[in-house]
C-alpha positions as CSV (number, residue, x, y, z in Angstrom):
1,X,111.9,-62.7,-49.8
2,X,112.9,-59.2,-51.0
3,X,110.0,-56.9,-52.0
4,X,109.7,-55.1,-55.3
5,X,110.6,-51.4,-55.6
6,X,113.1,-49.7,-53.3
7,X,113.5,-52.6,-50.9
8,X,114.4,-54.9,-53.9
9,X,117.0,-52.4,-55.1
10,X,118.6,-51.8,-51.7
11,X,118.9,-55.5,-50.9
12,X,120.2,-56.3,-54.4
13,X,122.9,-53.6,-54.1
14,X,123.9,-54.6,-50.6
15,X,124.4,-58.1,-51.9
16,X,127.1,-56.9,-54.3
17,X,129.7,-56.4,-51.6
18,X,130.6,-57.8,-48.2
19,X,129.8,-55.2,-45.5
20,X,133.0,-56.1,-43.7
21,X,135.0,-55.3,-46.9
22,X,133.2,-52.0,-47.2
23,X,134.0,-51.1,-43.6
24,X,137.7,-52.2,-44.0
25,X,138.1,-50.0,-47.1
26,X,136.0,-47.1,-45.9
27,X,133.7,-47.4,-48.9
28,X,130.0,-46.6,-48.8
29,X,127.3,-48.5,-50.6
30,X,126.7,-45.5,-52.9
31,X,130.3,-45.5,-54.1
32,X,129.8,-49.0,-55.5
33,X,128.1,-47.4,-58.5
34,X,131.7,-46.8,-59.7
35,X,133.0,-50.0,-61.4
36,X,136.5,-49.3,-60.3
37,X,135.4,-49.1,-56.7
38,X,133.6,-52.4,-57.1
39,X,136.8,-53.9,-58.5
40,X,138.8,-52.8,-55.5
41,X,136.2,-54.2,-53.1
42,X,136.1,-57.6,-55.0
43,X,139.9,-57.7,-54.8
44,X,139.8,-57.1,-51.1
45,X,137.4,-60.1,-50.7
46,X,139.9,-62.2,-52.6
47,X,143.4,-61.4,-51.1
48,X,145.0,-64.6,-52.4
49,X,144.1,-63.7,-56.0
50,X,145.3,-60.1,-55.6
51,X,148.6,-61.4,-54.2
52,X,148.9,-63.8,-57.1
53,X,148.4,-61.0,-59.6
54,X,151.0,-58.8,-57.8
55,X,153.5,-61.7,-58.1
56,X,152.7,-62.1,-61.8
57,X,151.3,-65.6,-61.4
58,X,148.9,-66.8,-64.0
59,X,147.6,-69.7,-62.0
60,X,147.0,-70.6,-58.4
61,X,145.9,-73.9,-56.9
62,X,142.2,-73.8,-56.0
63,X,140.0,-76.4,-54.3
64,X,139.2,-78.0,-57.6
65,X,142.6,-77.5,-59.4
66,X,144.5,-74.7,-61.0
67,X,142.6,-71.4,-61.3
68,X,143.3,-68.2,-63.3
69,X,143.1,-65.4,-60.7
70,X,142.6,-62.6,-63.3
71,X,139.7,-64.5,-64.9
72,X,138.1,-65.3,-61.6
73,X,138.1,-61.7,-60.4
74,X,136.8,-60.6,-63.8
75,X,133.8,-63.0,-63.5
76,X,133.1,-61.6,-60.1
77,X,133.2,-58.0,-61.5
78,X,130.7,-59.0,-64.3
79,X,128.3,-60.5,-61.8
80,X,128.6,-57.5,-59.6
81,X,127.7,-55.2,-62.5
82,X,124.7,-57.4,-63.4
83,X,123.5,-57.2,-59.9
84,X,124.1,-53.5,-59.5
85,X,122.4,-52.6,-62.7
86,X,119.8,-55.3,-62.4
87,X,120.5,-56.4,-65.9
88,X,119.3,-59.0,-66.5
89,X,116.9,-58.9,-63.6
90,X,116.8,-62.7,-63.5
91,X,120.3,-62.7,-62.0
92,X,119.0,-61.2,-58.8
93,X,115.8,-63.3,-58.9
94,X,118.1,-66.4,-59.0
95,X,120.2,-65.1,-56.1
96,X,117.1,-64.6,-54.0
97,X,115.9,-68.1,-54.9
98,X,119.3,-69.6,-53.9
99,X,119.3,-67.6,-50.7
100,X,116.0,-69.0,-49.8
101,X,117.4,-72.5,-50.6
102,X,120.0,-71.9,-47.9
103,X,123.1,-71.1,-49.9
104,X,125.7,-68.6,-48.7
105,X,126.4,-65.3,-50.4
106,X,129.8,-66.1,-51.8
107,X,128.9,-69.5,-53.1
108,X,125.9,-67.9,-54.8
109,X,128.2,-65.4,-56.5
110,X,130.2,-68.3,-57.8
111,X,127.0,-70.0,-59.0
112,X,125.9,-66.8,-60.8
113,X,129.4,-66.6,-62.3
114,X,129.2,-70.1,-63.9
115,X,126.8,-69.0,-66.8
116,X,129.0,-65.9,-67.2
117,X,132.2,-68.0,-67.6
118,X,130.5,-70.2,-70.2
119,X,129.5,-67.1,-72.2
120,X,133.0,-65.7,-72.0
121,X,134.4,-69.1,-73.1
122,X,132.1,-69.1,-76.1
123,X,133.0,-65.6,-77.0
124,X,136.7,-66.2,-76.8
125,X,136.9,-69.6,-78.5
126,X,133.9,-69.6,-80.9
127,X,133.4,-65.9,-81.4
128,X,129.8,-66.2,-80.3
129,X,128.0,-63.1,-79.1
130,X,126.2,-63.0,-75.8
131,X,123.2,-65.4,-75.8
132,X,120.6,-64.1,-73.4
133,X,118.4,-67.1,-73.7
134,X,121.2,-69.4,-73.0
135,X,122.2,-67.3,-70.0
136,X,118.7,-67.3,-68.5
137,X,118.4,-71.1,-69.1
138,X,121.6,-71.6,-67.2
139,X,120.3,-69.5,-64.3
140,X,117.1,-71.5,-64.2
141,X,119.1,-74.7,-64.0
142,X,120.7,-73.6,-60.7
143,X,121.3,-75.0,-58.2
144,X,120.9,-78.5,-59.8
145,X,123.6,-77.9,-62.4
146,X,125.9,-76.6,-59.7
147,X,125.4,-79.6,-57.5
148,X,125.9,-82.0,-60.3
149,X,129.1,-80.3,-61.2
150,X,130.2,-80.3,-57.6
151,X,129.6,-84.1,-57.4
152,X,131.5,-84.7,-60.6
153,X,134.5,-82.6,-59.4
154,X,134.5,-84.4,-56.0
155,X,134.5,-87.8,-57.8
156,X,137.3,-86.7,-60.1
157,X,139.3,-85.3,-57.2
158,X,139.0,-88.6,-55.3
159,X,140.0,-90.5,-58.4
160,X,143.0,-88.2,-58.9
161,X,143.9,-88.5,-55.2
162,X,143.8,-92.3,-55.5
163,X,146.1,-92.2,-58.6
164,X,148.5,-90.0,-56.8
165,X,148.5,-92.3,-53.8
166,X,149.1,-95.3,-56.0
167,X,152.0,-93.6,-57.7
168,X,153.5,-92.7,-54.4
169,X,153.2,-96.3,-53.3
170,X,154.8,-97.5,-56.5
171,X,157.7,-95.1,-56.0
172,X,158.1,-96.3,-52.4
173,X,158.3,-99.9,-53.5
174,X,160.9,-99.0,-56.1
175,X,163.0,-97.2,-53.5
176,X,162.7,-100.2,-51.2
177,X,163.8,-102.5,-53.9
178,X,166.8,-100.3,-54.7
179,X,167.7,-100.2,-51.1
180,X,167.7,-104.0,-50.8
181,X,169.8,-104.3,-53.9
182,X,172.4,-102.1,-52.2
183,X,172.1,-103.7,-48.8
184,X,175.2,-105.2,-47.1
185,X,175.7,-109.0,-47.6
186,X,174.2,-111.4,-45.1
187,X,176.1,-112.0,-41.9
188,X,177.4,-115.4,-43.0
189,X,179.0,-113.9,-46.1
190,X,180.5,-110.8,-44.5
191,X,183.9,-112.4,-43.8
192,X,184.2,-113.6,-47.4
193,X,183.2,-110.2,-48.7
194,X,185.8,-108.5,-46.5
195,X,188.4,-111.0,-47.6
196,X,187.6,-110.5,-51.2
197,X,188.3,-106.8,-50.8
198,X,191.4,-107.3,-48.7
199,X,194.9,-107.1,-50.3
200,X,196.6,-110.4,-51.3
201,X,197.9,-112.5,-48.4
202,X,201.6,-112.0,-48.1
203,X,203.8,-115.1,-48.5
204,X,204.1,-117.2,-45.3
205,X,200.6,-116.2,-44.1
206,X,197.6,-118.4,-44.3
207,X,193.9,-117.4,-43.8
208,X,191.4,-119.3,-41.8
209,X,187.8,-118.6,-42.5
210,X,186.2,-120.4,-39.7
211,X,184.0,-119.0,-37.0
212,X,186.8,-116.8,-35.6
213,X,188.5,-116.0,-38.9
214,X,191.8,-114.3,-38.6
215,X,195.3,-114.0,-40.1
216,X,198.0,-116.0,-38.4
217,X,201.6,-116.8,-39.1
218,X,202.3,-120.4,-39.4
219,X,204.7,-121.4,-36.6
220,X,208.0,-122.7,-37.7
């Protein structure tokens, strides 16, 4: 459990960025005070999102469906700022509680980002200002609300997978039916089919359609 004072601040700020990302970029912990530097580090931790933005893509396929890469990175940046500035302090308190519960850092950042995304949605769609009490209530609801959402998403994904499997099976049956409709005639009818397509029999010729069907000239 982090202590109050300097230890709390040091651990909180170290939580903002992955040490491997800092080493790879040659960035120090103190430089994270610059929001632009934090943005670069967050992008380095999400190369697939950075690549999508460079390609001009608005969506990428995530584990739970389509995701907006720009929005995802923005949520990470907001959470990083909250942690760095310790505003509100309940964000770091929640992170410590989730760490003690056994969750990994990156998942915790996503969990802390869920209340932020809800606030952003309300601001964009309902023009509602930031609601601190609602934010804190959402933090207190973690990890239970996160786990319930995970269970719901898993059930929906399984249902969607089952529907896709059923559609694939239906298409396969349809293709098989079409193939049977276009299949060659049974063996006993092949001779008749060939004869039906053959040119008219010339005068003086007769056709036998027995076991060894053949054209033969009637002897005179």
